[in-house]
C-alpha positions, 0 to 999 in steps of 0.5 A, a space after each residue: 531504473 532497470 526492472 531486471 534488477 528488481 525482485 519484489 519481496 514475497 510475503 507469504 504467511 501461513 493463516 496461523 501466523 497471520 492470525 497470531 500476528 494480527 491478534 498481537 497487532 490488535 492487542 497493541 492497538 487496543 492498549 493505545 491511549 485514546 483508542 477506545 474501540 477497534 471498530 472495523 478491525 473486529 470484522 477482519 478478526 472474525 473473518 480470519 478466525 473463521 478461515 482458520 477454523 475452516 482450515 483446521 476442520 479441513 473444510 477449505 472448500 467452504 472458505 469462499 462460500 462463507 466469505 466472498 472473494 472481495 471481502 476475503 481480499 479486503 480482510 487480508 489487505 487491512 489485516 496485513 496493513 495493521 500488522 506492518 504498522 505494528 511491526 514497525 511502530 509497536 514501541 512508538 508511544 507518541 500521541 500523534 501515532 495514537 491519534 492517527 490510529 484512533 481515526 484509522 479504526 473508524 469507517 466501513 469494513 469494506 470499500 464497497 460501502 466507503 463512499 466519500 468517507 475515505 479518511 480511515 483508509 487514507 490515514 492507514 495508507 500513510 502509516 503503511 507507507 511509513 512502516 515500509 520506509 522504516 523497514 528500509 531502515 529510513 528514519 520517518 516522522 509522521 505528519 508535520 508538516 507533510 504526511 511523512 518526512 524521511 531522510 536519505 543521503 542527508 536530504 529531507 524528503 517530504 512525502 504527501 500520500 494519496 490513495 487513488 479511488 478511480 482512474 480519472 482521479 489520479 491526475 487530480 490527486 497528483 496535482 493536489 499533492 504537488 501543490 501541497 508539497 510546493 507550499 511545504 517546501 517553501 517553508 523548509 529551512 534554507 540550510 536543509 536540502 529538501 525535496 518532495 515526493 508523492 506516495 500514490 496508492 494505486 492498488 484500486 485502479 491498476 486493473 482498470 481502464 480510464 472508464 473504470 472498466 476492468 482491463 483483465 478478465 475475471 478468473 474461475 477457480 473451481 466454481 468461484 469467479 475471482 475478481 479481476 484485481 486478483 492475479 491468478 496464476 500457476 506459480 510465483 514466477 508467473 505471478 511476478 511476471 504478470 504483476 510487472 506487466 500490469 504495473 508497466 501497462 498502468 504507467 504507460 496508460 497514465 504516462 501523461 499524469 506521471 510526466 506532468 511538470 511540477 514545481 521546483 523540488 517536487 521531484 519523485 513519486 513512489 507507486 504503492 501497488 498492493 496486489 492479491 495473488 492466488 495460486 490456481 494450480 491446485 493449492 488455492 493459496 492466496 497471498 497479499 504482496 506489495 510492489 513499490 516503484 520509485 521514479 522521477 517526475 518531469 523536471 527533477 534535476 540531475 542531482 534529484 534524479 540520481 538521489 531517486 536512483 540511489 533510493 531505489 537501489 537502497 530499497 533493492 537490498 531489502 528485496 533481493 
């Protein structure tokens, strides 16, 4: 798939719009049956309100003093994820969706305290990926028999979602997902053409080497040292060039895992890279952007490979 044809969607929103949409998403969340508490999302609402107040008071220089860069980034990651889910699922009154969201609101506000209790963010990733597929006008079902099932070109695509915690876990996550898909595909009706796809959230590890050490330097913005997972650049063109380079480097670093032989019909992957960017040319504007990449796994048949290429071409129309 030619990268020259790929132009990621730039999702930049004013702080006011982000806060307004997040409030709408939170109102929707609180009204769902069984969701008795908004849990960790109250922290994000408080952070966004604080940032907006500082902007209104023309005290933007205080933002990163009152909220650390990692917490600022995670607030936007989680808020944007819930907004995307709300946009695509706000008319869905299913018990399955409500149950997933009830579990999403639990856990720690920040991943630094998450430990092994990753379920809330793991489920949020499933819903976030489902929302992305719905945005591409693909019908999606939640959670039966796999994390997600969507349809494309009269083919049922069963998707297992994995949110990778560290670089050394990638291969194991892929193997686990492949094994799950093999079992689920075996139970699919013979009359239905099906294939398996692994949805992999690599947002936490793209900037790390195999030992977990950052591969890219931290950047100073004024007095503030920005974490190495932030892409700090002078303009949008440079941003997407750097993001492309980072993801290509990541894929080369993990080529062996991504080229592993899987069982029949486990044909493709979707890399989900949610990346924060900051314009350091003077505006200090920060945005959260999604960079998805679809590719075939080793062993995909020519027909499956072509379907994945067609799916990639389908998603391009939403990014050009």
